[in-house]
PAMAR-34308 format. One record per residue: residue number from 0; residue in three letters; x negated, y, z of N, C-alpha, C, CB in turn. Coordinates in nm, 2 decimals. Each point is the difference from the previous one (the first is absolute). Glycine has a CB too. Layout:
BEGIN
ATOM num residuo    n.x    n.y    n.z   ca.x   ca.y   ca.z    c.x    c.y    c.z   cb.x   cb.y   cb.z
ATOM NUM     Ala      X      Y      Z      X      Y      Z      X      Y      Z      X      Y      Z
...
This chain:
BEGIN
ATOM num residuo    n.x    n.y    n.z   ca.x   ca.y   ca.z    c.x    c.y    c.z   cb.x   cb.y   cb.z
ATOM   0     Unk   0.18  -1.03  -1.89  -0.12   0.02   0.03  -0.01   0.02   0.16  -0.06   0.09  -0.23
ATOM   1     Unk   0.00  -0.12   0.31  -0.01   0.03   0.13  -0.08   0.07   0.04   0.07  -0.15   0.02
ATOM   2     Unk  -0.23   0.12  -0.11  -0.10   0.07   0.04  -0.07   0.07  -0.17  -0.03  -0.17   0.27
ATOM   3     Unk  -0.05   0.26  -0.20  -0.07   0.07  -0.15  -0.12  -0.05  -0.01   0.10   0.21   0.00
ATOM   4     Unk  -0.14  -0.17  -0.14  -0.18  -0.11   0.02  -0.09   0.11   0.05   0.00  -0.20  -0.24
ATOM   5     Unk  -0.10   0.19   0.27  -0.09   0.08   0.02  -0.03   0.12  -0.10  -0.07  -0.19   0.12
ATOM   6     Unk   0.05   0.16  -0.22   0.00   0.14  -0.12   0.13   0.05  -0.01  -0.16  -0.07  -0.16
ATOM   7     Unk   0.28   0.02   0.19   0.11   0.11   0.01   0.04   0.08   0.14   0.09  -0.15  -0.18
ATOM   8     Unk  -0.16   0.08   0.27  -0.01   0.07   0.13  -0.08   0.09   0.01   0.06  -0.15   0.10
ATOM   9     Unk  -0.22   0.17  -0.20  -0.08   0.11   0.02   0.05   0.06  -0.09  -0.19  -0.08   0.08
ATOM  10     Unk   0.29   0.08  -0.18   0.01   0.11  -0.06   0.13   0.06   0.02  -0.15  -0.08  -0.16
ATOM  11     Unk   0.21   0.06   0.26   0.08   0.08   0.08  -0.06   0.06   0.06   0.14  -0.11   0.00
ATOM  12     Unk  -0.24   0.08   0.09  -0.09   0.04   0.13  -0.06   0.16  -0.05  -0.08  -0.29   0.09
ATOM  13     Unk   0.00   0.19  -0.26  -0.05   0.14  -0.08   0.05   0.12  -0.07  -0.09  -0.15   0.00
ATOM  14     Unk   0.24   0.12   0.06   0.07   0.13  -0.06   0.12   0.00   0.04  -0.12   0.03  -0.19
ATOM  15     Unk   0.14   0.09   0.26   0.11   0.00   0.11   0.13   0.05  -0.04  -0.17   0.04   0.17
ATOM  16     Unk   0.18   0.01  -0.28   0.10   0.05  -0.15   0.09  -0.19  -0.04  -0.26   0.28  -0.16
ATOM  17     Unk   0.14  -0.38   0.13   0.03  -0.09  -0.05   0.09  -0.07   0.14  -0.22   0.01  -0.19
ATOM  18     Unk   0.12   0.01   0.29   0.06  -0.06   0.14   0.14   0.00   0.05  -0.19   0.07   0.05
ATOM  19     Unk   0.21   0.11  -0.07   0.18   0.04   0.03   0.08  -0.05  -0.15  -0.05   0.27   0.17
ATOM  20     Unk   0.02  -0.29  -0.30   0.07  -0.02  -0.11   0.04  -0.12   0.13  -0.11   0.11  -0.30
ATOM  21     Unk   0.02  -0.22   0.26   0.02  -0.16   0.03   0.10   0.02   0.13  -0.26  -0.12  -0.09
ATOM  22     Unk   0.30   0.17   0.20   0.03   0.00   0.15   0.14   0.08  -0.09  -0.26   0.01   0.24
ATOM  23     Unk   0.30   0.04  -0.33   0.13   0.09  -0.03   0.05  -0.10  -0.07  -0.07   0.25  -0.01
ATOM  24     Unk  -0.02  -0.31  -0.10   0.07  -0.09  -0.08   0.06  -0.14   0.03  -0.15   0.12  -0.13
ATOM  25     Unk   0.07  -0.16   0.22   0.05  -0.15   0.07   0.11   0.03   0.10  -0.24  -0.12   0.00
ATOM  26     Unk   0.24   0.24   0.03   0.12   0.07   0.11   0.13   0.02  -0.10  -0.18   0.18   0.17
ATOM  27     Unk   0.15  -0.23  -0.30   0.13   0.09  -0.08   0.04   0.17  -0.01   0.09  -0.23   0.08
ATOM  28     Unk  -0.19   0.30  -0.06   0.02   0.13   0.01   0.05   0.04  -0.16  -0.19   0.03   0.22
ATOM  29     Unk   0.28   0.04  -0.26   0.05   0.02  -0.13  -0.11   0.09  -0.04   0.26  -0.03   0.02
ATOM  30     Unk  -0.28   0.02  -0.17  -0.08   0.12  -0.07   0.01   0.17   0.05   0.04  -0.17  -0.21
ATOM  31     Unk   0.11   0.15   0.17   0.05   0.17   0.07  -0.02   0.02   0.12   0.18   0.01  -0.12
ATOM  32     Unk  -0.19  -0.09   0.23  -0.03  -0.01   0.15  -0.16   0.04   0.01   0.19  -0.22   0.07
ATOM  33     Unk  -0.28   0.18  -0.14  -0.13   0.01   0.01  -0.02   0.09  -0.08  -0.05  -0.18   0.06
ATOM  34     Unk   0.09   0.26  -0.13   0.00   0.13  -0.06   0.03   0.12   0.11   0.08  -0.13  -0.23
ATOM  35     Unk   0.03   0.09   0.29   0.06   0.11   0.08  -0.10   0.00   0.13   0.26  -0.04  -0.09
ATOM  36     Unk  -0.32  -0.04   0.12  -0.06  -0.01   0.12  -0.15   0.00   0.02   0.20  -0.10   0.02
ATOM  37     Unk  -0.21   0.08  -0.14  -0.19   0.02  -0.02  -0.06   0.05  -0.12  -0.03  -0.20   0.12
ATOM  38     Unk  -0.06   0.26  -0.12  -0.07   0.06  -0.08  -0.06  -0.02  -0.12   0.00   0.04   0.17
ATOM  39     Unk   0.04  -0.17  -0.21  -0.02  -0.05  -0.14   0.08   0.05  -0.13  -0.06  -0.20   0.13
ATOM  40     Unk  -0.01   0.21  -0.22   0.03   0.03  -0.11   0.10  -0.12  -0.09  -0.22   0.16   0.04
ATOM  41     Unk   0.30  -0.17  -0.13   0.06  -0.14  -0.04  -0.13  -0.08  -0.11   0.30   0.11   0.02
ATOM  42     Unk  -0.39  -0.05  -0.09  -0.12  -0.07  -0.01  -0.10  -0.05   0.07   0.06   0.09  -0.12
ATOM  43     Unk  -0.09  -0.06   0.26  -0.06  -0.04   0.08   0.08  -0.11   0.06  -0.12   0.20   0.01
ATOM  44     Unk   0.26  -0.18   0.02   0.01  -0.10   0.06   0.05  -0.17  -0.10   0.06   0.23   0.20
ATOM  45     Unk  -0.03  -0.13  -0.33   0.00  -0.17  -0.10  -0.14  -0.01   0.02   0.20   0.01  -0.22
ATOM  46     Unk  -0.32   0.02   0.24  -0.15  -0.05   0.00  -0.04  -0.08   0.03  -0.03   0.11   0.01
ATOM  47     Unk   0.13  -0.08   0.19   0.00  -0.05   0.08   0.05  -0.13   0.03  -0.02   0.18   0.02
ATOM  48     Unk   0.11  -0.18  -0.09   0.05  -0.12  -0.01   0.00  -0.12  -0.10   0.09   0.15   0.12
ATOM  49     Unk  -0.19  -0.10  -0.24  -0.02  -0.05  -0.06  -0.12  -0.08   0.03   0.14   0.14  -0.12
ATOM  50     Unk  -0.24  -0.05   0.22  -0.10  -0.06   0.08   0.01  -0.13   0.04  -0.03   0.20   0.05
ATOM  51     Unk   0.13  -0.21   0.07   0.12  -0.09   0.07   0.03  -0.10  -0.10   0.13   0.19   0.13
ATOM  52     Unk  -0.09  -0.16  -0.17   0.04  -0.11  -0.15  -0.12  -0.07  -0.06   0.21   0.16  -0.09
ATOM  53     Unk  -0.30  -0.09   0.07  -0.13  -0.07  -0.05  -0.08  -0.10   0.12  -0.04   0.21  -0.17
ATOM  54     Unk   0.04  -0.18   0.27  -0.07  -0.12   0.10   0.12  -0.05   0.07  -0.25   0.11   0.06
ATOM  55     Unk   0.36  -0.12  -0.14   0.11  -0.12   0.05   0.08   0.01   0.16  -0.18  -0.17  -0.17
ATOM  56     Unk   0.14   0.32   0.19   0.11   0.02   0.14   0.14   0.04  -0.02  -0.19   0.08   0.13
ATOM  57     Unk   0.23  -0.03  -0.26   0.09   0.02  -0.03   0.04  -0.06  -0.12  -0.02   0.15   0.14
ATOM  58     Unk   0.15  -0.14  -0.23   0.04  -0.01  -0.12   0.10   0.11  -0.05  -0.04  -0.24   0.03
ATOM  59     Unk  -0.05   0.33  -0.10   0.04   0.17  -0.04   0.10  -0.06  -0.15  -0.29   0.21   0.09
ATOM  60     Unk   0.43  -0.15  -0.01   0.12  -0.06  -0.12   0.07   0.15  -0.01   0.06  -0.30   0.07
ATOM  61     Unk  -0.04   0.30  -0.22   0.06   0.14  -0.08   0.06   0.06   0.09   0.04  -0.06  -0.22
ATOM  62     Unk  -0.10   0.22   0.21   0.08   0.11   0.09  -0.09   0.02   0.14   0.26  -0.07  -0.10
ATOM  63     Unk  -0.37   0.06   0.10  -0.09  -0.04   0.09   0.09  -0.04   0.10  -0.20   0.14  -0.06
ATOM  64     Unk   0.28  -0.25   0.07   0.05  -0.09   0.10  -0.12  -0.14   0.06   0.26   0.07  -0.14
ATOM  65     Unk  -0.24  -0.08   0.27  -0.15  -0.12   0.04   0.11  -0.13   0.06  -0.27   0.21   0.11
ATOM  66     Unk   0.19  -0.32  -0.14   0.03  -0.10  -0.01  -0.09  -0.07   0.12   0.09   0.03  -0.26
ATOM  67     Unk  -0.09  -0.04   0.40  -0.10   0.00   0.07  -0.08  -0.16   0.01   0.13   0.22   0.11
ATOM  68     Unk  -0.24  -0.29  -0.17  -0.05  -0.13   0.00  -0.06   0.02   0.13  -0.03  -0.07  -0.25
ATOM  69     Unk   0.00   0.11   0.36  -0.05  -0.03   0.13   0.10   0.07   0.09  -0.25  -0.04  -0.06
ATOM  70     Unk   0.26  -0.08   0.15   0.09   0.07   0.14  -0.05   0.12   0.06   0.04  -0.22   0.07
ATOM  71     Unk   0.10   0.26   0.01   0.01   0.16   0.01  -0.15   0.01   0.13   0.35   0.07  -0.06
ATOM  72     Unk  -0.36  -0.17   0.13  -0.06   0.00   0.10  -0.09  -0.09  -0.02   0.15   0.09   0.13
ATOM  73     Unk  -0.26  -0.10  -0.22  -0.09  -0.07   0.00  -0.11  -0.07   0.04   0.10   0.09  -0.08
ATOM  74     Unk  -0.16  -0.18   0.12  -0.06  -0.01   0.08  -0.18   0.05  -0.04   0.22  -0.18   0.06
ATOM  75     Unk  -0.26   0.27   0.02  -0.17   0.03  -0.01  -0.04  -0.14  -0.04  -0.06   0.20   0.20
ATOM  76     Unk  -0.09  -0.18  -0.27  -0.04  -0.09   0.00  -0.14   0.03   0.14   0.14  -0.06  -0.29
ATOM  77     Unk  -0.20  -0.07   0.37  -0.06   0.06   0.13  -0.12   0.04  -0.04   0.12  -0.13   0.17
ATOM  78     Unk  -0.15   0.26  -0.11  -0.12   0.05  -0.01  -0.03   0.06  -0.13  -0.05  -0.16   0.16
ATOM  79     Unk   0.16   0.17  -0.28   0.03   0.03  -0.10  -0.02   0.17  -0.01   0.15  -0.24   0.00
ATOM  80     Unk  -0.14   0.32  -0.12  -0.03   0.10  -0.07   0.15   0.06   0.11  -0.16  -0.07  -0.30
ATOM  81     Unk   0.29   0.05   0.30   0.13   0.03   0.06   0.00   0.00   0.18   0.10  -0.12  -0.25
ATOM  82     Unk  -0.15   0.05   0.29  -0.03  -0.02   0.18  -0.09   0.08   0.02   0.04  -0.24   0.05
ATOM  83     Unk  -0.17   0.24  -0.08  -0.15   0.10  -0.01   0.06   0.13   0.01  -0.17  -0.12  -0.17
ATOM  84     Unk   0.27   0.17   0.08   0.03   0.12  -0.06   0.13   0.03   0.12  -0.10  -0.05  -0.30
ATOM  85     Unk   0.15   0.02   0.34   0.11  -0.01   0.15  -0.08   0.01   0.10   0.16  -0.16  -0.07
ATOM  86     Unk  -0.24   0.09   0.09  -0.08  -0.01   0.13  -0.10   0.13  -0.01   0.02  -0.29   0.02
ATOM  87     Unk  -0.07   0.32  -0.10  -0.09   0.10  -0.02   0.07   0.13  -0.04  -0.16  -0.17  -0.06
ATOM  88     Unk   0.25   0.24   0.01   0.07   0.10  -0.02   0.11   0.02   0.04  -0.11   0.00  -0.13
ATOM  89     Unk   0.24  -0.10   0.06   0.14  -0.01   0.05   0.05   0.01   0.14   0.01  -0.12  -0.19
ATOM  90     Unk  -0.08   0.03   0.29   0.05  -0.03   0.10  -0.05   0.16   0.09   0.00  -0.31  -0.05
ATOM  91     Unk  -0.09   0.33   0.01  -0.04   0.18   0.07   0.11   0.09  -0.01  -0.23   0.00  -0.07
ATOM  92     Unk   0.24  -0.03  -0.07   0.13   0.13  -0.06   0.14  -0.05   0.09  -0.09   0.03  -0.31
ATOM  93     Unk   0.13  -0.16   0.28   0.10  -0.07   0.04   0.04   0.07   0.18  -0.08  -0.25  -0.20
ATOM  94     Unk  -0.04   0.25   0.29   0.00  -0.01   0.12  -0.02   0.15   0.07  -0.08  -0.25  -0.04
ATOM  95     Unk   0.07   0.34  -0.05  -0.10   0.13   0.03   0.10   0.09   0.03  -0.21  -0.02  -0.16
ATOM  96     Unk   0.36  -0.02   0.12   0.15   0.07   0.02   0.02  -0.04   0.13   0.11  -0.02  -0.24
ATOM  97     Unk  -0.04   0.06   0.33   0.09  -0.01   0.11   0.10  -0.12  -0.02  -0.03   0.25   0.04
ATOM  98     Unk   0.06  -0.31   0.01   0.15  -0.08   0.02   0.11   0.04   0.08  -0.13  -0.17  -0.03
ATOM  99     Unk   0.16   0.35  -0.04   0.13   0.02   0.10   0.10   0.04  -0.11  -0.13   0.09   0.23
ATOM 100     Unk   0.13  -0.16  -0.31   0.15   0.01  -0.10   0.09  -0.09   0.03  -0.11   0.06  -0.19
ATOM 101     Unk   0.26   0.00   0.13   0.09  -0.12   0.09  -0.02  -0.13  -0.09   0.21   0.17   0.10
ATOM 102     Unk  -0.27  -0.19  -0.18   0.01  -0.17  -0.08  -0.11  -0.02   0.03   0.14   0.00  -0.21
ATOM 103     Unk  -0.24   0.05   0.30  -0.14  -0.02   0.06   0.02  -0.09   0.07  -0.08   0.19   0.00
ATOM 104     Unk  -0.04  -0.32  -0.01   0.00  -0.04   0.14  -0.20  -0.05  -0.02   0.35  -0.10   0.06
ATOM 105     Unk  -0.40   0.07   0.06  -0.14  -0.05   0.01  -0.01  -0.03   0.14  -0.10   0.13  -0.18
ATOM 106     Unk   0.08  -0.28   0.17   0.01  -0.07   0.11  -0.17  -0.09   0.02   0.31   0.00  -0.05
ATOM 107     Unk  -0.38  -0.03   0.14  -0.12  -0.07   0.00   0.01  -0.07   0.12  -0.14   0.16  -0.13
ATOM 108     Unk   0.18  -0.29   0.08   0.03  -0.10   0.14  -0.10  -0.08   0.04   0.21  -0.02  -0.07
ATOM 109     Unk  -0.27  -0.02   0.17  -0.12  -0.05   0.02   0.05  -0.16   0.07  -0.15   0.28   0.02
ATOM 110     Unk   0.03  -0.34   0.00   0.05  -0.10   0.11  -0.09  -0.13  -0.03   0.28   0.10   0.02
ATOM 111     Unk  -0.27  -0.19   0.05  -0.05  -0.17   0.02   0.12  -0.10  -0.05  -0.15   0.06   0.24
ATOM 112     Unk   0.14  -0.07  -0.39   0.07  -0.13   0.00  -0.09  -0.13  -0.07   0.24   0.15  -0.01
ATOM 113     Unk  -0.18  -0.26   0.05  -0.09  -0.14  -0.05   0.05   0.00  -0.16   0.00  -0.17   0.25
ATOM 114     Unk  -0.06   0.09  -0.29  -0.01  -0.05  -0.18   0.17   0.01  -0.05  -0.24  -0.24   0.04
ATOM 115     Unk   0.29   0.16   0.05   0.16  -0.05  -0.02   0.08   0.16  -0.04   0.00  -0.24   0.23
ATOM 116     Unk  -0.03   0.33  -0.07   0.07   0.09  -0.04  -0.05   0.13  -0.09   0.11  -0.10   0.19
ATOM 117     Unk  -0.26   0.10  -0.25  -0.04   0.06  -0.11   0.06  -0.03  -0.09  -0.16   0.02   0.07
ATOM 118     Unk   0.20  -0.14  -0.11   0.01  -0.06  -0.13   0.17   0.03   0.00  -0.22  -0.21  -0.03
ATOM 119     Unk   0.28   0.20   0.09   0.16   0.03   0.03   0.02   0.16  -0.01   0.02  -0.21   0.18
ATOM 120     Unk  -0.11   0.30  -0.15  -0.01   0.16  -0.02   0.01   0.01  -0.12  -0.12   0.07   0.17
ATOM 121     Unk  -0.04  -0.15  -0.25  -0.01   0.03  -0.15   0.13  -0.05  -0.08  -0.26  -0.01   0.01
ATOM 122     Unk   0.31  -0.07   0.01   0.11  -0.07  -0.03   0.12   0.10  -0.04  -0.07  -0.19   0.16
ATOM 123     Unk   0.07   0.28   0.00   0.08   0.09  -0.03  -0.03   0.14  -0.09   0.05  -0.13   0.20
ATOM 124     Unk  -0.13   0.18  -0.21  -0.07   0.07  -0.06   0.03  -0.01  -0.14  -0.14  -0.01   0.18
ATOM 125     Unk   0.09  -0.11  -0.22   0.06  -0.05  -0.12   0.14   0.02  -0.08  -0.14  -0.13   0.09
ATOM 126     Unk   0.24   0.09   0.05   0.13   0.04   0.00   0.09   0.11  -0.01  -0.07  -0.13   0.09
ATOM 127     Unk  -0.02   0.26   0.00  -0.02   0.13  -0.01   0.01   0.05  -0.17  -0.15  -0.01   0.25
ATOM 128     Unk   0.03  -0.01  -0.30  -0.05   0.02  -0.14   0.11  -0.03  -0.10  -0.24  -0.06   0.06
ATOM 129     Unk   0.28  -0.09  -0.01   0.13  -0.04  -0.13   0.10   0.11   0.03  -0.02  -0.28  -0.01
ATOM 130     Unk   0.04   0.33   0.16   0.17   0.08  -0.02  -0.05   0.10  -0.10   0.14   0.00   0.28
ATOM 131     Unk  -0.28   0.06  -0.20   0.01   0.17  -0.08  -0.01  -0.02  -0.14  -0.13   0.13   0.19
ATOM 132     Unk   0.05  -0.26  -0.28   0.04   0.01  -0.17   0.13  -0.04   0.00  -0.20  -0.06  -0.10
ATOM 133     Unk   0.32   0.02   0.21   0.12  -0.05  -0.09   0.10   0.18   0.02   0.00  -0.38   0.07
ATOM 134     Unk  -0.06   0.49   0.02  -0.01   0.12   0.05  -0.01   0.06  -0.15  -0.11  -0.04   0.26
ATOM 135     Unk   0.03   0.04  -0.26  -0.07   0.08  -0.13   0.06  -0.08  -0.10  -0.24   0.09   0.09
ATOM 136     Unk   0.31  -0.19  -0.14   0.05  -0.04  -0.12   0.12   0.06   0.00  -0.13  -0.19  -0.02
ATOM 137     Unk   0.16   0.17   0.13   0.18   0.05  -0.01   0.04   0.16   0.04   0.06  -0.25   0.10
ATOM 138     Unk  -0.20   0.31  -0.09   0.02   0.10   0.00  -0.05   0.09  -0.14   0.00  -0.06   0.25
ATOM 139     Unk  -0.09  -0.01  -0.34  -0.03   0.05  -0.12   0.09   0.07  -0.09  -0.15  -0.15   0.03
ATOM 140     Unk   0.30   0.10  -0.03   0.06   0.06  -0.13   0.09   0.14   0.07   0.02  -0.27  -0.15
ATOM 141     Unk  -0.07   0.35   0.30   0.03   0.07   0.06  -0.06   0.11  -0.06   0.04  -0.13   0.18
ATOM 142     Unk  -0.01   0.25  -0.23  -0.05   0.11  -0.06  -0.12   0.07   0.06   0.23   0.02  -0.07
ATOM 143     Unk  -0.32   0.03   0.01  -0.17   0.01   0.06   0.04   0.11   0.13  -0.19  -0.02  -0.27
ATOM 144     Unk   0.32   0.12   0.24   0.00   0.11   0.12   0.07  -0.11   0.11   0.03   0.28  -0.14
ATOM 145     Unk  -0.01  -0.38   0.13   0.06  -0.06   0.13  -0.07  -0.13   0.10   0.21   0.08  -0.15
ATOM 146     Unk  -0.33  -0.08   0.07  -0.10  -0.07   0.08  -0.14   0.07  -0.01   0.14  -0.23  -0.05
ATOM 147     Unk  -0.16   0.21   0.18  -0.15   0.02   0.05  -0.08  -0.10  -0.02   0.07   0.14   0.17
ATOM 148     Unk  -0.22  -0.10  -0.20  -0.10  -0.10   0.01  -0.08   0.00   0.14  -0.02   0.03  -0.26
ATOM 149     Unk   0.03  -0.20   0.29   0.00  -0.08   0.16  -0.18  -0.06  -0.07   0.37  -0.12   0.13
ATOM 150     Unk  -0.42   0.10  -0.02  -0.12  -0.13  -0.01   0.01  -0.03   0.12  -0.17   0.06  -0.16
ATOM 151     Unk   0.14  -0.19   0.20   0.04  -0.07   0.06  -0.11  -0.09   0.04   0.21   0.05  -0.10
ATOM 152     Unk  -0.30   0.00   0.19  -0.16  -0.09   0.04   0.05  -0.12   0.11  -0.20   0.25  -0.01
ATOM 153     Unk   0.18  -0.35  -0.03   0.00  -0.15   0.10  -0.15  -0.04  -0.02   0.28  -0.10  -0.03
ATOM 154     Unk  -0.34   0.09   0.16  -0.10  -0.10   0.00   0.00  -0.06   0.19  -0.16   0.16  -0.25
ATOM 155     Unk   0.05  -0.29   0.21  -0.01  -0.06   0.10  -0.12  -0.08   0.00   0.23   0.02   0.03
ATOM 156     Unk  -0.31   0.02   0.08  -0.11  -0.06  -0.05  -0.07  -0.04   0.17  -0.03   0.16  -0.28
ATOM 157     Unk  -0.01  -0.23   0.31  -0.11   0.01   0.14  -0.11   0.07  -0.01   0.05  -0.21   0.05
ATOM 158     Unk  -0.06   0.34   0.06  -0.08   0.13  -0.03   0.02   0.02   0.17   0.07   0.12  -0.31
ATOM 159     Unk  -0.24  -0.07   0.34   0.03   0.10   0.13  -0.11   0.11  -0.07   0.07  -0.19   0.27
ATOM 160     Unk   0.00   0.31  -0.20  -0.06   0.10  -0.04  -0.13   0.02   0.02   0.19   0.08   0.02
ATOM 161     Unk  -0.30  -0.02  -0.11  -0.13   0.01  -0.01  -0.01   0.08   0.19  -0.04   0.02  -0.35
ATOM 162     Unk   0.12   0.06   0.35  -0.06   0.06   0.11   0.00  -0.07   0.13   0.04   0.18  -0.12
ATOM 163     Unk   0.06  -0.32   0.10   0.00  -0.08   0.16  -0.14  -0.11  -0.05   0.34   0.00   0.09
ATOM 164     Unk  -0.40  -0.02  -0.20  -0.08  -0.11  -0.01  -0.13   0.05   0.11   0.08  -0.08  -0.28
ATOM 165     Unk  -0.13   0.16   0.32  -0.13   0.04   0.10   0.01  -0.10   0.12   0.00   0.28  -0.06
ATOM 166     Unk   0.17  -0.29   0.07   0.07  -0.02   0.15  -0.01  -0.17  -0.02   0.19   0.26   0.05
ATOM 167     Unk  -0.17  -0.30  -0.15   0.00  -0.15  -0.02  -0.15  -0.10   0.03   0.20   0.07  -0.19
ATOM 168     Unk  -0.18  -0.21   0.25  -0.09  -0.10   0.05  -0.01  -0.04  -0.11   0.04  -0.05   0.21
ATOM 169     Unk  -0.17   0.01  -0.24  -0.09  -0.07  -0.05   0.12  -0.17  -0.04  -0.26   0.17   0.16
ATOM 170     Unk   0.26  -0.22  -0.28   0.09  -0.13  -0.01  -0.10  -0.09   0.06   0.16   0.05  -0.21
ATOM 171     Unk  -0.10  -0.14   0.28  -0.09  -0.13   0.03   0.02  -0.13  -0.08   0.01   0.08   0.22
ATOM 172     Unk  -0.12  -0.14  -0.30   0.10  -0.10  -0.09  -0.07  -0.11   0.05   0.09   0.12  -0.22
ATOM 173     Unk   0.06  -0.21   0.26  -0.06  -0.15   0.10   0.01  -0.09  -0.11   0.11   0.02   0.27
C-alpha cells in the first residue's frame, strides 16, 4: 500500500506512540531491539502492534513479528493529517537543531527553472527517494546498534520568500 487512508493517518497523528510503533514496525525493528531502545513494556508494545494490525497498516504475526502492509516510505495524503502534522509540528522540530554532524547535510538551492527543468528535478528527487528506500531495505538486517535514524526531506515547488513579496510588481494579465 503506497498511501494510508485518512482514518489511518489520523490515528497515527493522534497517538505518537502508535506512530513510533508504525515507524519501527515497517522499518523491521525486532522486538528485542525495541525493548532495548524504547520505554515500552511488552504489553504496551503488543497493544500498539495489535492496533496497527486492526488499522490494516501491518499484519501482526506470532511472536510480535511484523509484516508491513504499507510501503516503508508511503506517500502522505495531500493536505491530510500526516502532511499537516509534518508542516505544523515535525518540520520545526527537524530544523531546530544545527546540521553540523558528520552525517548531516542541509542545502537550500534556489533559482529559476523552465517547466522542463522543474519536471526533470522532480523526477530526480523521486530517484533519490527510491535510492534512499533501497538503502533502508539493504541496512534493515543490520543490528539496531549499527544503524542510525536518518530522515531525508526532499521538497520542490515554485516559491518566493514572503519577505520578498513586498518588492514584487503586480502581475498584468494580457
